[in-house]
N, CA, C and O atoms as a Tinker XYZ file with bonds, in Angstrom:
   456  protein
     1  N     -8.411000  -80.018000   54.572000    73     2
     2  CA    -9.533000  -80.149000   53.666000    64     1     3
     3  C     -8.990000  -80.149000   52.232000    63     2     4     5
     4  O     -7.987000  -79.499000   51.939000    81     3
     5  N     -9.650000  -80.869000   51.365000    73     3     6
     6  CA    -9.283000  -80.961000   49.951000    64     5     7
     7  C    -10.410000  -80.377000   49.093000    63     6     8     9
     8  O    -11.586000  -80.626000   49.355000    81     7
     9  N    -10.046000  -79.601000   48.068000    73     7    10
    10  CA   -11.018000  -79.104000   47.094000    64     9    11
    11  C    -10.998000  -80.059000   45.909000    63    10    12    13
    12  O     -9.974000  -80.213000   45.244000    81    11
    13  N    -12.137000  -80.699000   45.648000    73    11    14
    14  CA   -12.234000  -81.710000   44.602000    64    13    15
    15  C    -13.240000  -81.251000   43.552000    63    14    16    17
    16  O    -14.350000  -80.837000   43.889000    81    15
    17  N    -12.854000  -81.326000   42.289000    73    15    18
    18  CA   -13.730000  -80.947000   41.178000    64    17    19
    19  C    -14.565000  -82.170000   40.798000    63    18    20    21
    20  O    -14.068000  -83.087000   40.144000    81    19
    21  N    -15.832000  -82.179000   41.208000    73    19    22
    22  CA   -16.734000  -83.298000   40.906000    64    21    23
    23  C    -16.988000  -83.435000   39.410000    63    22    24    25
    24  O    -17.136000  -84.548000   38.904000    81    23
    25  N    -17.039000  -82.318000   38.703000    73    23    26
    26  CA   -17.328000  -82.327000   37.271000    64    25    27
    27  C    -16.229000  -83.015000   36.476000    63    26    28    29
    28  O    -16.514000  -83.779000   35.553000    81    27
    29  N    -14.988000  -82.754000   36.824000    73    27    30
    30  CA   -13.856000  -83.274000   36.062000    64    29    31
    31  C    -13.137000  -84.430000   36.747000    63    30    32    33
    32  O    -12.218000  -85.019000   36.178000    81    31
    33  N    -13.560000  -84.759000   37.981000    73    31    34
    34  CA   -12.976000  -85.886000   38.686000    64    33    35
    35  C    -11.519000  -85.722000   39.058000    63    34    36    37
    36  O    -10.721000  -86.645000   38.893000    81    35
    37  N    -11.163000  -84.531000   39.566000    73    35    38
    38  CA    -9.767000  -84.307000   39.935000    64    37    39
    39  C     -9.657000  -83.340000   41.104000    63    38    40    41
    40  O    -10.555000  -82.533000   41.346000    81    39
    41  N     -8.551000  -83.432000   41.821000    73    39    42
    42  CA    -8.269000  -82.550000   42.951000    64    41    43
    43  C     -7.833000  -81.183000   42.425000    63    42    44    45
    44  O     -6.986000  -81.089000   41.537000    81    43
    45  N     -8.419000  -80.132000   42.983000    73    43    46
    46  CA    -8.034000  -78.762000   42.644000    64    45    47
    47  C     -6.959000  -78.285000   43.613000    63    46    48    49
    48  O     -5.985000  -77.651000   43.205000    81    47
    49  N     -7.135000  -78.591000   44.895000    73    47    50
    50  CA    -6.149000  -78.238000   45.930000    64    49    51
    51  C     -6.176000  -79.324000   46.997000    63    50    52    53
    52  O     -7.241000  -79.692000   47.492000    81    51
    53  N     -5.006000  -79.831000   47.346000    73    51    54
    54  CA    -4.940000  -80.933000   48.307000    64    53    55
    55  C     -4.933000  -80.459000   49.757000    63    54    56    57
    56  O     -5.160000  -81.251000   50.671000    81    55
    57  N     -4.676000  -79.175000   49.968000    73    55    58
    58  CA    -4.703000  -78.626000   51.328000    64    57    59
    59  C     -5.364000  -77.253000   51.281000    63    58    60    61
    60  O     -4.794000  -76.298000   50.753000    81    59
    61  N     -6.564000  -77.164000   51.833000    73    59    62
    62  CA    -7.332000  -75.919000   51.808000    64    61    63
    63  C     -7.468000  -75.377000   53.231000    63    62    64    65
    64  O     -7.927000  -76.071000   54.138000    81    63
    65  N     -7.063000  -74.131000   53.399000    73    63    66
    66  CA    -7.235000  -73.418000   54.667000    64    65    67
    67  C     -8.468000  -72.529000   54.518000    63    66    68    69
    68  O     -8.651000  -71.894000   53.479000    81    67
    69  N     -9.309000  -72.479000   55.545000    73    67    70
    70  CA   -10.522000  -71.670000   55.496000    64    69    71
    71  C    -10.321000  -70.362000   56.238000    63    70    72    73
    72  O     -9.809000  -70.341000   57.358000    81    71
    73  N    -10.727000  -69.275000   55.608000    73    71    74
    74  CA   -10.743000  -67.951000   56.230000    64    73    75
    75  C    -12.208000  -67.524000   56.277000    63    74    76    77
    76  O    -12.757000  -67.043000   55.286000    81    75
    77  N    -12.834000  -67.705000   57.443000    73    75    78
    78  CA   -14.268000  -67.435000   57.544000    64    77    79
    79  C    -14.627000  -66.421000   58.624000    63    78    80    81
    80  O    -15.804000  -66.238000   58.933000    81    79
    81  N    -13.636000  -65.770000   59.193000    73    79    82
    82  CA   -13.880000  -64.718000   60.173000    64    81    83
    83  C    -13.443000  -63.370000   59.623000    63    82    84    85
    84  O    -12.747000  -63.304000   58.610000    81    83
    85  N    -13.845000  -62.312000   60.279000    73    83    86
    86  CA   -13.533000  -60.968000   59.817000    64    85    87
    87  C    -12.023000  -60.769000   59.668000    63    86    88    89
    88  O    -11.554000  -60.283000   58.639000    81    87
    89  N    -11.274000  -61.144000   60.693000    73    87    90
    90  CA    -9.825000  -60.941000   60.674000    64    89    91
    91  C     -9.154000  -61.869000   59.667000    63    90    92    93
    92  O     -8.329000  -61.415000   58.873000    81    91
    93  N     -9.488000  -63.156000   59.682000    73    91    94
    94  CA    -8.827000  -64.105000   58.773000    64    93    95
    95  C     -9.112000  -63.774000   57.307000    63    94    96    97
    96  O     -8.239000  -63.948000   56.457000    81    95
    97  N    -10.313000  -63.303000   57.005000    73    95    98
    98  CA   -10.615000  -62.895000   55.626000    64    97    99
    99  C     -9.887000  -61.602000   55.281000    63    98   100   101
   100  O     -9.428000  -61.431000   54.151000    81    99
   101  N     -9.776000  -60.686000   56.252000    73    99   102
   102  CA    -9.093000  -59.417000   56.018000    64   101   103
   103  C     -7.605000  -59.607000   55.759000    63   102   104   105
   104  O     -7.026000  -58.937000   54.904000    81   103
   105  N     -6.999000  -60.510000   56.491000    73   103   106
   106  CA    -5.570000  -60.787000   56.307000    64   105   107
   107  C     -5.353000  -61.617000   55.050000    63   106   108   109
   108  O     -4.448000  -61.327000   54.268000    81   107
   109  N     -6.167000  -62.640000   54.846000    73   107   110
   110  CA    -6.068000  -63.471000   53.648000    64   109   111
   111  C     -4.662000  -63.982000   53.413000    63   110   112   113
   112  O     -4.089000  -64.645000   54.277000    81   111
   113  N     -4.102000  -63.682000   52.256000    73   111   114
   114  CA    -2.757000  -64.140000   51.890000    64   113   115
   115  C     -1.683000  -63.077000   52.109000    63   114   116   117
   116  O     -0.532000  -63.271000   51.718000    81   115
   117  N     -2.050000  -61.955000   52.731000    73   115   118
   118  CA    -1.085000  -60.885000   52.972000    64   117   119
   119  C      0.062000  -61.382000   53.848000    63   118   120   121
   120  O     -0.145000  -62.140000   54.796000    81   119
   121  N      1.243000  -60.953000   53.522000    73   119   122
   122  CA     2.416000  -61.315000   54.298000    64   121   123
   123  C      3.064000  -62.624000   53.880000    63   122   124   125
   124  O      4.143000  -62.961000   54.366000    81   123
   125  N      2.434000  -63.351000   53.003000    73   123   126
   126  CA     3.007000  -64.615000   52.535000    64   125   127
   127  C      3.825000  -64.365000   51.269000    63   126   128   129
   128  O      3.525000  -63.471000   50.477000    81   127
   129  N      4.849000  -65.167000   51.104000    73   127   130
   130  CA     5.691000  -65.061000   49.906000    64   129   131
   131  C      5.074000  -65.806000   48.736000    63   130   132   133
   132  O      5.469000  -65.596000   47.589000    81   131
   133  N      4.122000  -66.665000   49.009000    73   131   134
   134  CA     3.458000  -67.450000   47.975000    64   133   135
   135  C      2.653000  -68.558000   48.609000    63   134   136   137
   136  O      2.572000  -68.659000   49.833000    81   135
   137  N      2.068000  -69.375000   47.788000    73   135   138
   138  CA     1.339000  -70.560000   48.247000    64   137   139
   139  C      2.054000  -71.783000   47.688000    63   138   140   141
   140  O      2.320000  -71.842000   46.487000    81   139
   141  N      2.367000  -72.750000   48.528000    73   139   142
   142  CA     2.981000  -73.978000   48.003000    64   141   143
   143  C      2.027000  -74.679000   47.029000    63   142   144   145
   144  O      0.810000  -74.517000   47.116000    81   143
   145  N      2.584000  -75.445000   46.119000    73   143   146
   146  CA     1.774000  -76.201000   45.159000    64   145   147
   147  C      0.760000  -77.048000   45.906000    63   146   148   149
   148  O      1.096000  -77.712000   46.887000    81   147
   149  N     -0.473000  -77.023000   45.442000    73   147   150
   150  CA    -1.530000  -77.829000   46.037000    64   149   151
   151  C     -2.274000  -77.181000   47.180000    63   150   152   153
   152  O     -3.252000  -77.740000   47.675000    81   151
   153  N     -1.826000  -75.993000   47.619000    73   151   154
   154  CA    -2.499000  -75.316000   48.725000    64   153   155
   155  C     -3.416000  -74.214000   48.211000    63   154   156   157
   156  O     -3.213000  -73.668000   47.127000    81   155
   157  N     -4.445000  -73.895000   49.025000    73   155   158
   158  CA    -5.397000  -72.850000   48.663000    64   157   159
   159  C     -5.958000  -72.214000   49.926000    63   158   160   161
   160  O     -5.898000  -72.795000   51.009000    81   159
   161  N     -6.501000  -71.020000   49.774000    73   159   162
   162  CA    -7.208000  -70.336000   50.848000    64   161   163
   163  C     -8.643000  -70.143000   50.388000    63   162   164   165
   164  O     -8.891000  -69.624000   49.300000    81   163
   165  N     -9.593000  -70.566000   51.227000    73   163   166
   166  CA   -11.023000  -70.472000   50.908000    64   165   167
   167  C    -11.627000  -69.356000   51.742000    63   166   168   169
   168  O    -11.741000  -69.480000   52.962000    81   167
   169  N    -12.018000  -68.260000   51.087000    73   167   170
   170  CA   -12.617000  -67.104000   51.745000    64   169   171
   171  C    -14.133000  -67.257000   51.766000    63   170   172   173
   172  O    -14.778000  -67.296000   50.719000    81   171
   173  N    -14.696000  -67.344000   52.973000    73   171   174
   174  CA   -16.134000  -67.548000   53.138000    64   173   175
   175  C    -16.664000  -66.531000   54.141000    63   174   176   177
   176  O    -16.196000  -66.536000   55.279000    81   175
   177  N    -17.603000  -65.666000   53.800000    73   175   178
   178  CA   -18.134000  -65.442000   52.463000    64   177   179
   179  C    -17.192000  -64.567000   51.649000    63   178   180   181
   180  O    -16.217000  -64.030000   52.175000    81   179
   181  N    -17.487000  -64.431000   50.377000    73   179   182
   182  CA   -16.687000  -63.578000   49.511000    64   181   183
   183  C    -17.326000  -63.395000   48.149000    63   182   184   185
   184  O    -17.780000  -64.354000   47.524000    81   183
   185  N    -17.355000  -62.144000   47.696000    73   183   186
   186  CA   -17.885000  -61.833000   46.371000    64   185   187
   187  C    -16.915000  -61.016000   45.534000    63   186   188   189
   188  O    -17.132000  -60.803000   44.342000    81   187
   189  N    -15.840000  -60.559000   46.174000    73   187   190
   190  CA   -14.824000  -59.772000   45.484000    64   189   191
   191  C    -13.519000  -59.925000   46.263000    63   190   192   193
   192  O    -13.532000  -60.123000   47.478000    81   191
   193  N    -12.399000  -59.831000   45.558000    73   191   194
   194  CA   -11.089000  -59.918000   46.210000    64   193   195
   195  C    -10.170000  -58.850000   45.640000    63   194   196   197
   196  O    -10.457000  -58.239000   44.611000    81   195
   197  N     -9.050000  -58.642000   46.338000    73   195   198
   198  CA    -8.010000  -57.743000   45.835000    64   197   199
   199  C     -6.655000  -58.389000   46.094000    63   198   200   201
   200  O     -6.535000  -59.323000   46.887000    81   199
   201  N     -5.643000  -57.876000   45.411000    73   199   202
   202  CA    -4.281000  -58.368000   45.621000    64   201   203
   203  C     -3.351000  -57.223000   46.045000    63   202   204   205
   204  O     -2.150000  -57.265000   45.781000    81   203
   205  N     -3.908000  -56.209000   46.698000    73   203   206
   206  CA    -3.087000  -55.105000   47.205000    64   205   207
   207  C     -2.083000  -55.650000   48.219000    63   206   208   209
   208  O     -2.421000  -56.501000   49.041000    81   207
   209  N     -0.867000  -55.163000   48.156000    73   207   210
   210  CA     0.214000  -55.518000   49.081000    64   209   211
   211  C      0.667000  -56.975000   48.973000    63   210   212   213
   212  O      1.461000  -57.430000   49.795000    81   211
   213  N      0.184000  -57.704000   47.989000    73   211   214
   214  CA     0.612000  -59.096000   47.817000    64   213   215
   215  C      1.877000  -59.141000   46.973000    63   214   216   217
   216  O      2.158000  -58.229000   46.195000    81   215
   217  N      2.641000  -60.229000   47.144000    73   215   218
   218  CA     3.932000  -60.356000   46.461000    64   217   219
   219  C      3.910000  -61.401000   45.358000    63   218   220   221
   220  O      4.954000  -61.735000   44.798000    81   219
   221  N      2.724000  -61.923000   45.038000    73   219   222
   222  CA     2.636000  -62.973000   44.026000    64   221   223
   223  C      1.249000  -62.951000   43.388000    63   222   224   225
   224  O      0.292000  -62.428000   43.959000    81   223
   225  N      1.165000  -63.523000   42.207000    73   223   226
   226  CA    -0.115000  -63.623000   41.491000    64   225   227
   227  C     -0.910000  -64.811000   42.030000    63   226   228   229
   228  O     -0.342000  -65.764000   42.563000    81   227
   229  N     -2.222000  -64.737000   41.883000    73   227   230
   230  CA    -3.097000  -65.827000   42.321000    64   229   231
   231  C     -4.087000  -66.201000   41.223000    63   230   232   233
   232  O     -4.375000  -65.413000   40.322000    81   231
   233  N     -4.593000  -67.413000   41.326000    73   231   234
   234  CA    -5.752000  -67.854000   40.559000    64   233   235
   235  C     -6.919000  -67.842000   41.538000    63   234   236   237
   236  O     -6.731000  -68.153000   42.714000    81   235
   237  N     -8.107000  -67.495000   41.086000    73   235   238
   238  CA    -9.258000  -67.419000   41.981000    64   237   239
   239  C    -10.482000  -68.068000   41.347000    63   238   240   241
   240  O    -10.789000  -67.846000   40.176000    81   239
   241  N    -11.169000  -68.870000   42.145000    73   239   242
   242  CA   -12.435000  -69.481000   41.741000    64   241   243
   243  C    -13.538000  -68.885000   42.604000    63   242   244   245
   244  O    -13.514000  -69.021000   43.827000    81   243
   245  N    -14.500000  -68.230000   41.975000    73   243   246
   246  CA   -15.649000  -67.687000   42.678000    64   245   247
   247  C    -16.745000  -68.751000   42.653000    63   246   248   249
   248  O    -17.142000  -69.228000   41.589000    81   247
   249  N    -17.225000  -69.113000   43.839000    73   247   250
   250  CA   -18.158000  -70.225000   43.988000    64   249   251
   251  C    -19.493000  -69.753000   44.544000    63   250   252   253
   252  O    -19.533000  -68.884000   45.416000    81   251
   253  N    -20.594000  -70.325000   44.041000    73   251   254
   254  CA   -21.890000  -70.004000   44.622000    64   253   255
   255  C    -22.112000  -70.863000   45.863000    63   254   256   257
   256  O    -21.211000  -71.592000   46.277000    81   255
   257  N    -23.290000  -70.788000   46.455000    73   255   258
   258  CA   -23.570000  -71.501000   47.703000    64   257   259
   259  C    -23.524000  -73.021000   47.551000    63   258   260   261
   260  O    -23.364000  -73.737000   48.540000    81   259
   261  N    -23.664000  -73.524000   46.308000    73   259   262
   262  CA   -23.596000  -74.976000   46.083000    64   261   263
   263  C    -22.202000  -75.411000   45.639000    63   262   264   265
   264  O    -22.001000  -76.561000   45.251000    81   263
   265  N    -21.237000  -74.489000   45.697000    73   263   266
   266  CA   -19.844000  -74.703000   45.286000    64   265   267
   267  C    -19.693000  -74.926000   43.784000    63   266   268   269
   268  O    -18.772000  -75.606000   43.332000    81   267
   269  N    -20.609000  -74.344000   43.024000    73   267   270
   270  CA   -20.496000  -74.330000   41.572000    64   269   271
   271  C    -19.687000  -73.091000   41.176000    63   270   272   273
   272  O    -19.930000  -71.998000   41.687000    81   271
   273  N    -18.739000  -73.265000   40.276000    73   271   274
   274  CA   -17.874000  -72.165000   39.840000    64   273   275
   275  C    -18.690000  -71.194000   38.992000    63   274   276   277
   276  O    -19.289000  -71.574000   37.985000    81   275
   277  N    -18.701000  -69.928000   39.423000    73   275   278
   278  CA   -19.438000  -68.900000   38.681000    64   277   279
   279  C    -18.502000  -67.925000   37.962000    63   278   280   281
   280  O    -18.926000  -67.205000   37.058000    81   279
   281  N    -17.219000  -67.905000   38.371000    73   279   282
   282  CA   -16.221000  -67.067000   37.682000    64   281   283
   283  C    -14.849000  -67.634000   37.977000    63   282   284   285
   284  O    -14.567000  -68.077000   39.091000    81   283
   285  N    -13.990000  -67.614000   36.952000    73   283   286
   286  CA   -12.599000  -68.050000   37.091000    64   285   287
   287  C    -11.712000  -66.873000   36.726000    63   286   288   289
   288  O    -11.887000  -66.251000   35.678000    81   287
   289  N    -10.747000  -66.570000   37.607000    73   287   290
   290  CA    -9.740000  -65.546000   37.292000    64   289   291
   291  C     -8.375000  -66.202000   37.460000    63   290   292   293
   292  O     -8.011000  -66.631000   38.554000    81   291
   293  N     -7.632000  -66.273000   36.371000    73   291   294
   294  CA    -6.299000  -66.873000   36.425000    64   293   295
   295  C     -5.233000  -65.787000   36.348000    63   294   296   297
   296  O     -5.377000  -64.795000   35.633000    81   295
   297  N     -4.163000  -66.001000   37.101000    73   295   298
   298  CA    -2.986000  -65.128000   37.091000    64   297   299
   299  C     -3.333000  -63.680000   37.422000    63   298   300   301
   300  O     -2.950000  -62.761000   36.697000    81   299
   301  N     -4.059000  -63.482000   38.517000    73   299   302
   302  CA    -4.401000  -62.139000   38.988000    64   301   303
   303  C     -3.173000  -61.562000   39.695000    63   302   304   305
   304  O     -2.817000  -62.008000   40.786000    81   303
   305  N     -2.544000  -60.600000   39.091000    73   303   306
   306  CA    -1.284000  -60.038000   39.569000    64   305   307
   307  C     -1.506000  -59.122000   40.782000    63   306   308   309
   308  O     -2.628000  -58.683000   41.038000    81   307
   309  N     -0.426000  -58.840000   41.525000    73   307   310
   310  CA    -0.540000  -57.912000   42.656000    64   309   311
   311  C     -1.083000  -56.552000   42.227000    63   310   312   313
   312  O     -0.901000  -56.115000   41.091000    81   311
   313  N     -1.756000  -55.898000   43.176000    73   311   314
   314  CA    -2.329000  -54.572000   43.007000    64   313   315
   315  C     -3.507000  -54.538000   42.035000    63   314   316   317
   316  O     -3.694000  -53.565000   41.304000    81   315
   317  N     -4.292000  -55.604000   42.036000    73   315   318
   318  CA    -5.494000  -55.675000   41.190000    64   317   319
   319  C     -6.731000  -55.871000   42.073000    63   318   320   321
   320  O     -6.629000  -56.285000   43.228000    81   319
   321  N     -7.893000  -55.566000   41.505000    73   319   322
   322  CA    -9.177000  -55.786000   42.172000    64   321   323
   323  C    -10.049000  -56.596000   41.232000    63   322   324   325
   324  O    -10.137000  -56.300000   40.040000    81   323
   325  N    -10.694000  -57.621000   41.774000    73   323   326
   326  CA   -11.612000  -58.420000   40.955000    64   325   327
   327  C    -12.923000  -57.662000   40.802000    63   326   328   329
   328  O    -13.206000  -56.740000   41.566000    81   327
   329  N    -13.711000  -58.046000   39.827000    73   327   330
   330  CA   -15.063000  -57.489000   39.778000    64   329   331
   331  C    -15.888000  -58.039000   40.937000    63   330   332   333
   332  O    -15.533000  -59.053000   41.537000    81   331
   333  N    -16.975000  -57.371000   41.241000    73   331   334
   334  CA   -17.940000  -57.865000   42.229000    64   333   335
   335  C    -18.736000  -58.969000   41.544000    63   334   336   337
   336  O    -19.347000  -58.736000   40.501000    81   335
   337  N    -18.735000  -60.152000   42.113000    73   335   338
   338  CA   -19.442000  -61.292000   41.524000    64   337   339
   339  C    -20.657000  -61.564000   42.404000    63   338   340   341
   340  O    -20.558000  -62.271000   43.407000    81   339
   341  N    -21.787000  -61.007000   42.030000    73   339   342
   342  CA   -22.970000  -61.031000   42.893000    64   341   343
   343  C    -23.461000  -62.441000   43.212000    63   342   344   345
   344  O    -23.990000  -62.672000   44.299000    81   343
   345  N    -23.299000  -63.380000   42.297000    73   343   346
   346  CA   -23.776000  -64.743000   42.551000    64   345   347
   347  C    -22.802000  -65.581000   43.377000    63   346   348   349
   348  O    -23.124000  -66.702000   43.772000    81   347
   349  N    -21.603000  -65.033000   43.641000    73   347   350
   350  CA   -20.604000  -65.771000   44.425000    64   349   351
   351  C    -20.952000  -65.757000   45.906000    63   350   352   353
   352  O    -21.500000  -64.786000   46.428000    81   351
   353  N    -20.624000  -66.847000   46.558000    73   351   354
   354  CA   -20.780000  -66.978000   48.006000    64   353   355
   355  C    -19.412000  -67.078000   48.682000    63   354   356   357
   356  O    -19.262000  -66.709000   49.847000    81   355
   357  N    -18.415000  -67.577000   47.946000    73   355   358
   358  CA   -17.068000  -67.729000   48.483000    64   357   359
   359  C    -16.052000  -67.683000   47.346000    63   358   360   361
   360  O    -16.407000  -67.733000   46.168000    81   359
   361  N    -14.773000  -67.585000   47.729000    73   359   362
   362  CA   -13.695000  -67.518000   46.739000    64   361   363
   363  C    -12.575000  -68.457000   47.184000    63   362   364   365
   364  O    -12.139000  -68.422000   48.335000    81   363
   365  N    -12.119000  -69.290000   46.261000    73   363   366
   366  CA   -10.981000  -70.169000   46.515000    64   365   367
   367  C     -9.775000  -69.577000   45.806000    63   366   368   369
   368  O     -9.774000  -69.435000   44.583000    81   367
   369  N     -8.725000  -69.222000   46.589000    73   367   370
   370  CA    -7.520000  -68.614000   46.031000    64   369   371
   371  C     -6.394000  -69.635000   46.003000    63   370   372   373
   372  O     -6.151000  -70.342000   46.982000    81   371
   373  N     -5.708000  -69.701000   44.859000    73   371   374
   374  CA    -4.584000  -70.620000   44.674000    64   373   375
   375  C     -3.392000  -69.849000   44.123000    63   374   376   377
   376  O     -3.535000  -68.715000   43.666000    81   375
   377  N     -2.228000  -70.462000   44.168000    73   375   378
   378  CA    -1.029000  -69.854000   43.584000    64   377   379
   379  C     -1.288000  -69.558000   42.105000    63   378   380   381
   380  O     -1.894000  -70.376000   41.413000    81   379
   381  N     -0.848000  -68.423000   41.622000    73   379   382
   382  CA    -0.995000  -68.081000   40.216000    64   381   383
   383  C     -0.394000  -69.154000   39.320000    63   382   384   385
   384  O      0.731000  -69.599000   39.546000    81   383
   385  N     -1.139000  -69.566000   38.310000    73   383   386
   386  CA    -0.686000  -70.598000   37.388000    64   385   387
   387  C     -1.079000  -72.004000   37.792000    63   386   388   389
   388  O     -0.797000  -72.958000   37.067000    81   387
   389  N     -1.730000  -72.147000   38.942000    73   387   390
   390  CA    -2.109000  -73.478000   39.420000    64   389   391
   391  C     -3.225000  -74.105000   38.574000    63   390   392   393
   392  O     -3.244000  -75.320000   38.381000    81   391
   393  N     -4.140000  -73.295000   38.077000    73   391   394
   394  CA    -5.310000  -73.840000   37.377000    64   393   395
   395  C     -5.020000  -74.206000   35.925000    63   394   396   397
   396  O     -5.395000  -75.292000   35.483000    81   395
   397  N     -4.374000  -73.341000   35.189000    73   395   398
   398  CA    -4.053000  -73.565000   33.787000    64   397   399
   399  C     -5.229000  -74.130000   32.988000    63   398   400   401
   400  O     -5.073000  -75.091000   32.234000    81   399
   401  N     -6.404000  -73.523000   33.161000    73   399   402
   402  CA    -7.583000  -73.927000   32.406000    64   401   403
   403  C     -8.250000  -75.198000   32.875000    63   402   404   405
   404  O     -9.162000  -75.687000   32.208000    81   403
   405  N     -7.827000  -75.755000   34.006000    73   403   406
   406  CA    -8.347000  -77.048000   34.476000    64   405   407
   407  C     -9.715000  -76.955000   35.149000    63   406   408   409
   408  O    -10.350000  -77.979000   35.402000    81   407
   409  N    -10.173000  -75.738000   35.440000    73   407   410
   410  CA   -11.485000  -75.535000   36.063000    64   409   411
   411  C    -12.223000  -74.500000   35.238000    63   410   412   413
   412  O    -11.645000  -73.493000   34.828000    81   411
   413  N    -13.514000  -74.752000   34.992000    73   411   414
   414  CA   -14.304000  -73.837000   34.170000    64   413   415
   415  C    -15.587000  -73.443000   34.886000    63   414   416   417
   416  O    -16.033000  -74.120000   35.813000    81   415
   417  N    -16.168000  -72.340000   34.442000    73   415   418
   418  CA   -17.471000  -71.921000   34.954000    64   417   419
   419  C    -18.450000  -73.072000   34.743000    63   418   420   421
   420  O    -18.505000  -73.671000   33.669000    81   419
   421  N    -19.214000  -73.366000   35.778000    73   419   422
   422  CA   -20.178000  -74.457000   35.723000    64   421   423
   423  C    -19.683000  -75.733000   36.399000    63   422   424   425
   424  O    -20.484000  -76.605000   36.737000    81   423
   425  N    -18.359000  -75.847000   36.599000    73   423   426
   426  CA   -17.829000  -77.006000   37.321000    64   425   427
   427  C    -18.314000  -76.971000   38.764000    63   426   428   429
   428  O    -18.473000  -75.897000   39.344000    81   427
   429  N    -18.547000  -78.131000   39.335000    73   427   430
   430  CA   -19.010000  -78.224000   40.728000    64   429   431
   431  C    -17.888000  -78.786000   41.589000    63   430   432   433
   432  O    -17.317000  -79.832000   41.284000    81   431
   433  N    -17.581000  -78.069000   42.679000    73   431   434
   434  CA   -16.540000  -78.511000   43.592000    64   433   435
   435  C    -17.167000  -79.138000   44.842000    63   434   436   437
   436  O    -18.355000  -78.980000   45.124000    81   435
   437  N    -16.318000  -79.850000   45.570000    73   435   438
   438  CA   -16.698000  -80.412000   46.860000    64   437   439
   439  C    -15.506000  -80.232000   47.783000    63   438   440   441
   440  O    -14.371000  -80.505000   47.392000    81   439
   441  N    -15.753000  -79.774000   49.011000    73   439   442
   442  CA   -14.706000  -79.644000   50.019000    64   441   443
   443  C    -14.741000  -80.908000   50.860000    63   442   444   445
   444  O    -15.720000  -81.178000   51.556000    81   443
   445  N    -13.674000  -81.674000   50.789000    73   443   446
   446  CA   -13.600000  -82.957000   51.488000    64   445   447
   447  C    -12.653000  -82.860000   52.677000    63   446   448   449
   448  O    -11.556000  -82.312000   52.570000    81   447
   449  N    -13.085000  -83.393000   53.797000    73   447   450
   450  CA   -12.197000  -83.447000   54.958000    64   449   451
   451  C    -11.320000  -84.670000   54.861000    63   450   452   453
   452  O    -11.718000  -85.701000   54.319000    81   451
   453  N    -10.123000  -84.544000   55.392000    73   451   454
   454  CA    -9.141000  -85.637000   55.298000    64   453   455
   455  C     -9.543000  -86.844000   56.125000    63   454   456
   456  O     -8.824000  -87.843000   56.150000    81   455
């Protein structure tokens, strides 16, 4: 699956893995050394995340039910907790530094199948 920014007309992540079960969301990115460029993990549902026990920083996009960005967190270092984002329905996690300001609150994403 690809995460595409409809607002800006560009790909956010070319390979998106979905974590939509209790175990897959609980494990998330734990145990990984990092995320390759262009890859992301989509946590569904999700309103808050943490980076406990992680070995790398992440960028995170909090999305509402229509996949509109409601919060952007860039370069979230290990051992941090995000705020609770009540309007979020899911969270897209990418390698830290992947966004570099390319996605903003209000942007609308689309998840496209290959």
